[in-house]
C-alpha positions as CSV (number, residue, x, y, z in Angstrom):
1,M,-34.4,5.0,-22.8
2,E,-32.0,7.4,-25.1
3,E,-31.1,6.9,-29.1
4,E,-28.4,8.9,-29.6
5,G,-26.4,9.4,-33.5
6,T,-24.9,7.6,-35.1
7,P,-20.8,7.3,-34.7
8,G,-19.0,5.6,-37.8
9,I,-16.6,4.3,-35.7
10,I,-17.5,3.3,-31.5
11,I,-14.1,2.1,-30.2
12,V,-15.2,0.6,-26.2
13,G,-12.1,1.2,-23.1
14,A,-9.5,3.6,-23.6
15,G,-6.4,1.8,-22.5
16,I,-3.4,2.0,-24.7
17,S,-4.9,-0.8,-27.6
18,G,-8.2,1.8,-27.7
19,L,-6.4,5.6,-27.5
20,S,-4.1,3.8,-29.6
21,T,-6.5,3.1,-32.1
22,A,-7.9,6.2,-31.3
23,V,-5.1,8.8,-32.3
24,G,-4.6,6.6,-35.3
25,L,-7.4,7.2,-36.9
26,H,-7.7,11.0,-36.2
27,R,-4.3,10.5,-37.8
28,L,-6.0,9.5,-40.8
29,G,-8.3,12.0,-40.7
30,I,-11.1,9.7,-39.5
31,K,-13.6,10.3,-36.6
32,S,-14.1,8.0,-33.5
33,M,-15.9,8.1,-29.8
34,V,-14.3,6.5,-27.6
35,L,-16.1,4.8,-24.5
36,E,-13.9,4.4,-21.6
37,S,-16.5,3.0,-17.9
38,S,-14.5,5.4,-16.0
39,E,-14.5,8.6,-14.5
40,K,-11.1,9.0,-15.8
41,L,-8.1,7.6,-17.1
42,R,-7.1,4.0,-15.3
43,A,-2.8,4.1,-14.3
44,T,-3.6,0.2,-13.3
45,G,-0.3,-1.5,-13.7
46,F,1.4,1.7,-12.3
47,A,3.8,1.1,-15.8
48,L,5.5,-0.8,-18.6
49,T,9.0,-1.8,-20.0
50,T,9.0,-0.3,-23.9
51,Y,11.3,-2.3,-26.4
52,F,11.6,-1.6,-30.0
53,N,8.1,-2.7,-31.3
54,A,6.2,0.0,-28.7
55,W,9.3,2.5,-30.0
56,K,8.0,2.3,-33.9
57,A,4.0,2.2,-33.1
58,M,4.5,5.6,-31.1
59,E,6.7,7.2,-34.0
60,A,3.9,6.6,-35.8
61,L,1.3,7.5,-33.8
62,D,3.3,10.6,-33.4
63,V,3.9,11.1,-29.8
64,A,7.1,9.2,-29.5
65,Q,9.9,12.0,-28.6
66,H,7.3,13.3,-25.7
67,I,7.4,10.1,-24.0
68,R,11.5,9.9,-24.7
69,T,11.5,12.9,-22.8
70,L,9.4,11.8,-19.7
71,H,11.6,8.8,-19.2
72,D,15.2,7.7,-19.3
73,R,17.0,4.9,-22.3
74,L,17.6,1.4,-19.9
75,Q,21.0,0.8,-20.8
76,G,21.6,-3.3,-19.6
77,W,20.2,-6.0,-17.9
78,V,21.3,-7.0,-15.2
79,V,19.7,-11.5,-14.5
80,G,20.1,-13.1,-11.8
81,P,18.5,-16.2,-9.2
82,I,15.8,-14.5,-6.6
83,S,18.6,-16.9,-4.0
84,A,21.8,-17.0,-2.5
85,G,25.0,-18.6,-4.9
86,N,24.8,-18.0,-8.8
87,P,26.5,-14.4,-9.8
88,S,24.3,-12.2,-11.7
89,K,24.5,-11.6,-15.5
90,E,25.4,-8.6,-16.9
91,M,24.0,-7.6,-20.5
92,L,24.5,-3.8,-22.2
93,F,22.3,-2.5,-24.4
94,P,23.9,-2.0,-28.3
95,E,23.1,1.9,-28.7
96,S,21.6,0.8,-32.0
97,E,17.2,1.8,-32.4
98,E,16.0,-2.4,-32.0
99,Y,17.4,-2.0,-28.7
100,E,16.1,1.2,-27.0
101,S,13.7,0.1,-24.0
102,R,12.2,2.6,-21.4
103,C,10.3,1.4,-18.9
104,I,7.7,4.3,-18.8
105,H,4.9,5.6,-16.7
106,R,1.3,4.6,-17.9
107,K,-0.5,7.4,-17.3
108,L,1.9,9.6,-18.9
109,L,1.2,7.8,-21.7
110,L,-2.6,7.6,-21.3
111,E,-3.0,11.2,-20.9
112,A,-0.1,11.6,-23.5
113,L,-3.0,9.8,-26.4
114,A,-5.8,11.4,-25.1
115,G,-3.8,14.6,-25.7
116,E,-3.8,14.4,-29.4
117,L,-7.1,13.7,-29.5
118,P,-10.3,16.0,-29.6
119,E,-11.8,16.9,-27.3
120,E,-14.9,15.4,-27.3
121,T,-13.7,11.9,-28.5
122,I,-13.4,10.3,-25.5
123,R,-16.8,9.5,-23.4
124,Y,-16.3,9.0,-19.4
125,S,-18.5,7.2,-17.3
126,S,-19.7,5.6,-20.1
127,K,-20.0,1.3,-19.3
128,V,-20.8,-1.0,-22.0
129,V,-23.0,-4.1,-21.1
130,H,-25.2,-5.0,-24.3
131,I,-24.2,-5.1,-27.8
132,D,-27.3,-6.4,-30.4
133,L,-27.4,-5.5,-34.4
134,S,-29.6,-3.9,-36.0
135,G,-29.5,-4.3,-39.5
136,R,-25.9,-3.6,-40.7
137,Y,-25.6,-1.1,-37.4
138,K,-24.7,-2.6,-34.0
139,M,-27.0,-1.1,-31.1
140,V,-24.4,-0.2,-28.2
141,H,-26.3,0.3,-24.8
142,L,-24.8,1.8,-21.9
143,S,-25.6,1.2,-18.0
144,D,-27.5,4.5,-17.6
145,G,-29.6,2.9,-20.6
146,T,-28.4,5.2,-23.5
147,I,-28.7,3.4,-27.0
148,L,-25.8,4.4,-29.6
149,K,-25.5,3.0,-33.4
150,T,-22.5,2.3,-34.7
151,K,-21.8,0.9,-38.6
152,V,-17.8,0.1,-37.1
153,L,-17.3,-1.8,-32.8
154,V,-14.0,-2.2,-31.8
155,G,-13.4,-3.5,-28.2
156,C,-10.5,-2.9,-26.5
157,D,-11.9,-3.3,-23.3
158,G,-9.6,-5.8,-20.9
159,V,-9.6,-9.4,-21.0
160,Y,-13.4,-8.9,-19.7
161,S,-13.8,-7.7,-22.8
162,V,-17.7,-7.5,-23.4
163,V,-17.1,-7.3,-27.2
164,G,-14.7,-10.1,-26.9
165,K,-17.6,-12.1,-25.1
166,W,-20.4,-11.3,-28.4
167,L,-17.3,-12.2,-31.0
168,G,-17.7,-15.8,-29.2
169,F,-14.6,-15.4,-27.1
170,K,-14.3,-18.1,-24.2
171,N,-13.4,-17.2,-20.9
172,L,-9.3,-16.7,-19.8
173,A,-7.5,-19.7,-18.8
174,T,-6.0,-18.5,-15.2
175,T,-3.0,-19.7,-13.8
176,A,-1.8,-20.9,-10.2
177,R,0.3,-17.6,-10.9
178,L,0.0,-13.6,-8.8
179,A,1.7,-10.8,-9.4
180,I,2.6,-7.8,-7.2
181,R,3.1,-4.4,-8.7
182,G,4.8,-1.4,-6.9
183,L,6.0,1.5,-7.9
184,T,8.5,3.5,-5.5
185,H,9.5,7.3,-5.6
186,F,12.5,8.5,-4.1
187,P,12.6,12.7,-3.8
188,E,16.8,12.3,-4.1
189,G,17.7,9.6,-6.5
190,H,17.4,6.2,-6.5
191,G,21.5,5.6,-7.6
192,F,20.3,2.2,-9.8
193,G,21.8,3.7,-12.6
194,K,19.5,2.8,-15.8
195,K,19.0,-1.0,-16.0
196,F,16.5,-3.1,-15.6
197,F,17.3,-5.8,-12.8
198,Q,16.0,-9.7,-13.0
199,F,15.7,-12.0,-10.6
200,Y,14.1,-15.9,-11.2
201,G,14.2,-19.2,-9.3
202,D,12.3,-21.2,-6.3
203,G,8.7,-20.6,-8.5
204,V,9.5,-16.8,-7.9
205,R,10.2,-14.4,-11.1
206,S,11.0,-10.7,-9.8
207,G,11.8,-7.3,-11.5
208,F,13.4,-3.7,-10.8
209,V,13.6,-1.5,-13.5
210,T,13.7,2.2,-13.3
211,C,11.8,4.8,-15.1
212,D,13.4,8.1,-14.4
213,H,15.9,9.5,-12.1
214,N,13.5,9.1,-9.1
215,T,11.2,6.6,-9.3
216,V,11.3,2.2,-10.2
217,Y,9.0,-0.2,-10.9
218,W,8.7,-3.3,-9.7
219,F,7.4,-6.9,-9.8
220,L,6.8,-9.8,-8.3
221,T,5.0,-12.7,-10.0
222,H,4.9,-16.3,-7.9
223,T,2.9,-19.1,-7.5
224,S,1.9,-19.4,-3.4
225,T,-1.4,-20.1,-1.9
226,D,-0.5,-18.6,1.4
227,I,-2.4,-15.2,-0.4
228,D,-4.8,-14.5,-2.3
229,E,-6.0,-11.2,-4.3
230,E,-7.5,-10.2,-1.9
231,T,-4.8,-9.5,1.4
232,N,-3.5,-6.9,3.0
233,P,-1.2,-4.4,1.9
234,E,1.0,-4.4,4.4
235,I,1.2,-8.4,4.7
236,L,2.0,-7.9,0.8
237,K,4.7,-6.1,1.6
238,E,6.3,-8.6,3.8
239,F,5.9,-11.5,2.1
240,V,7.1,-10.3,-1.2
241,L,10.1,-9.0,1.2
242,N,10.6,-12.5,2.4
243,K,10.7,-13.3,-1.4
244,I,13.5,-11.2,-1.9
245,K,15.4,-11.3,1.2
246,D,18.8,-12.6,0.1
247,L,18.8,-9.8,-3.0
248,P,20.9,-6.6,-2.3
249,E,19.9,-4.1,0.1
250,N,19.2,-1.5,-2.0
251,I,16.6,-3.7,-4.3
252,K,15.1,-4.5,-0.9
253,N,15.1,-1.2,0.1
254,V,12.8,-0.1,-3.1
255,V,10.0,-2.5,-1.5
256,E,10.7,-1.3,1.7
257,T,10.8,2.1,0.5
258,T,7.0,2.1,-1.3
259,D,4.1,3.0,-0.3
260,L,1.0,0.5,0.9
261,D,-1.7,2.3,-1.5
262,S,1.8,2.1,-4.1
263,M,0.7,-1.7,-4.8
264,V,-1.3,-3.9,-6.6
265,M,-1.5,-7.8,-7.3
266,S,-3.4,-9.7,-9.4
267,R,-3.7,-13.1,-10.1
268,L,-2.2,-14.0,-14.1
269,K,-4.8,-15.2,-17.0
270,Y,-3.9,-15.4,-20.7
271,R,-6.0,-16.6,-24.1
272,P,-5.6,-20.0,-24.8
273,P,-3.1,-19.5,-28.3
274,W,-5.7,-22.3,-29.9
275,E,-8.8,-20.7,-29.2
276,L,-7.3,-17.6,-31.8
277,L,-7.5,-20.3,-34.7
278,W,-11.3,-20.6,-34.8
279,S,-12.5,-17.8,-32.8
280,N,-13.5,-14.8,-34.4
281,I,-11.4,-11.3,-34.3
282,T,-14.0,-10.2,-36.3
283,K,-17.3,-10.9,-37.3
284,D,-20.1,-8.3,-38.9
285,N,-17.7,-5.3,-38.9
286,V,-17.2,-5.6,-35.4
287,C,-13.3,-6.3,-33.7
288,V,-10.8,-7.0,-30.4
289,A,-7.5,-5.4,-29.9
290,G,-4.8,-5.5,-27.4
291,D,-5.9,-7.3,-23.9
292,A,-9.6,-8.0,-25.7
293,L,-7.8,-10.3,-28.1
294,H,-4.7,-11.4,-26.6
295,P,-4.2,-11.2,-22.9
296,M,-1.0,-13.0,-22.3
297,T,1.2,-13.0,-19.2
298,P,3.7,-10.8,-18.6
299,D,7.0,-12.9,-18.6
300,I,8.8,-11.5,-21.9
301,G,6.3,-7.7,-21.9
302,Q,5.0,-7.6,-24.2
303,G,0.8,-6.8,-23.6
304,G,1.4,-2.9,-23.8
305,C,3.8,-2.4,-26.1
306,S,1.3,-5.3,-28.8
307,A,-1.8,-2.7,-27.8
308,M,0.2,-0.3,-29.6
309,E,1.0,-2.4,-32.6
310,D,-2.5,-3.4,-33.0
311,G,-3.8,-0.2,-32.8
312,V,-1.2,1.3,-35.4
313,I,-2.2,-1.9,-37.6
314,L,-6.5,-1.4,-36.7
315,A,-6.1,2.5,-37.9
316,R,-4.0,1.8,-41.1
317,C,-6.9,-1.1,-42.1
318,L,-9.6,1.1,-41.5
319,G,-8.6,4.2,-42.8
320,E,-7.0,2.0,-45.9
321,A,-10.5,0.7,-46.7
322,I,-12.5,4.0,-45.1
323,K,-10.3,5.9,-47.7
324,A,-10.7,4.3,-50.4
325,K,-12.3,6.1,-53.4
326,N,-15.7,5.8,-53.6
327,Q,-17.6,4.4,-56.7
328,K,-20.4,6.6,-58.1
329,G,-23.7,5.5,-56.8
330,E,-21.7,3.0,-54.2
331,T,-24.1,0.7,-52.4
332,E,-24.4,0.6,-48.3
333,E,-23.6,-2.9,-49.3
334,E,-20.4,-2.2,-50.9
335,S,-18.9,0.6,-48.0
336,Y,-19.9,-2.0,-45.9
337,K,-17.8,-4.8,-47.2
338,R,-15.0,-2.6,-47.7
339,I,-14.8,-1.7,-44.1
340,E,-15.1,-5.8,-44.1
341,G,-12.0,-6.3,-45.7
342,G,-10.3,-3.9,-44.0
343,L,-11.0,-5.5,-40.4
344,K,-10.3,-9.5,-42.3
345,K,-6.9,-7.9,-43.4
346,Y,-6.1,-7.0,-39.9
347,A,-7.3,-10.0,-38.1
348,G,-5.4,-11.6,-40.9
349,E,-2.3,-9.5,-39.6
350,R,-2.4,-10.3,-36.0
351,K,-3.8,-13.8,-35.3
352,W,-0.4,-15.0,-36.0
353,R,1.7,-12.7,-34.0
354,S,-0.4,-12.8,-31.2
355,I,-0.3,-16.7,-30.5
356,D,3.6,-16.5,-31.0
357,L,3.3,-13.3,-27.9
358,I,1.5,-15.6,-25.8
359,T,3.3,-19.3,-26.7
360,T,6.4,-17.5,-26.3
361,A,5.1,-15.6,-22.8
362,Y,3.7,-18.7,-21.2
363,T,7.0,-21.0,-22.0
364,V,9.5,-18.1,-20.5
365,G,7.8,-17.7,-17.1
366,F,7.1,-21.3,-16.7
367,I,10.8,-21.7,-16.9
368,Q,11.9,-18.7,-15.6
369,Q,9.5,-19.7,-12.2
370,S,10.1,-23.4,-12.3
371,R,11.1,-25.0,-8.9
372,G,12.6,-28.8,-10.4
373,K,16.0,-29.3,-9.8
374,W,16.9,-29.8,-13.1
375,M,14.7,-27.3,-14.5
376,N,16.2,-25.0,-12.0
377,M,20.2,-26.0,-12.5
378,L,19.5,-26.1,-16.7
379,R,17.8,-22.1,-16.7
380,D,20.5,-20.8,-14.0
381,R,23.5,-22.3,-16.0
382,F,22.9,-22.3,-19.8
383,L,19.2,-20.2,-20.0
384,S,19.1,-17.2,-19.0
385,S,21.4,-15.4,-21.2
386,Y,18.6,-17.3,-23.9
387,L,15.4,-16.0,-22.3
388,S,17.0,-12.5,-22.0
389,R,17.7,-12.4,-26.2
390,T,14.5,-14.1,-26.5
391,L,12.4,-11.3,-25.1
392,L,13.8,-8.9,-27.4
393,K,13.7,-11.1,-30.1
394,K,9.5,-11.1,-29.7
395,S,10.0,-7.5,-30.1
396,H,11.8,-6.9,-32.9
397,F,8.6,-6.1,-34.4
398,D,7.6,-3.1,-37.1
399,C,3.8,-2.8,-37.0
400,G,5.2,0.6,-39.5
401,S,2.9,3.2,-40.8
402,L,0.1,4.9,-40.4
403,V,-0.5,4.9,-44.7
404,P,0.4,2.1,-46.9
């Protein structure tokens, strides 16, 4: 086995939370190493809708303006039942910054974040398989036999986090719901305008949202047992078209036009919120962020947005601890304690926010996909606008700047 040098901070995972943390630290003049198991940046999920909180985080990281130039600002929502019957309702967004919303390509976001880092920061094909302690250092074992030694370890390695498992997090809760996602390109333009179309009912929730003049991102979550995660993409497309058969032709055309290799399906999972009450978000100067911390169902669109919040707040807390003026003759123990205090501050800031988002997402999804007669009537007549406003309310969060 080969043992390499001692980077001060290792971040596991070059996803949204990992790269956001690395960029935040870089802005503060602090080096880090990002370990990515893949050979290149991964764009799983195709796109994500970003709200006020995500834009405040991107502004703090100084990448917001670039991302804005690549994506259209959404002007409003169209919300309605997925079956024929009650008409859809439209809600326009005010022009103020609190209502800024854009659907952005995940790949473009990751590339923008990675482009802000020194070239040697991201180490690809570096899969973490084991972690152990050596005094106050963390020994990070990679699949190729390499061992890296670090003072601080940050797990941004997703829902199956090796770092989270080391901290003691349990396996995620699995729902009965599956999500099918797709990205459709229209060379001559899609003609939808700048809106987010959302339909629900009969155990299904579906959405169609424009990214730019030529691209539409769509999703459908369902509880059917007729298909599973191994289903052929052609059958997936037929399944989606059958579920949205009562929607307008231009909506159905989005799915019909989607290339088969631009569709994916996955089981929805989440971390039970009560687990965050007693689990260690940080221990021994190891912590987690993003989906490694707060995996949630996609019903309020906060997975990627909150991951960027994590990155900014974690970088700020670490930066504040690391840059605190060292006293002459400071011991290694004292330095360790300063960083430990910074990570505990981060954990304290993120615990209740994470619990709130996970709980709200699960509740909104349950209501929107309900099959019950009375719940359907209540939702269709009274709750649809309330649920949309709830989504916006949860996004009205400002993570602050990188400097306290």
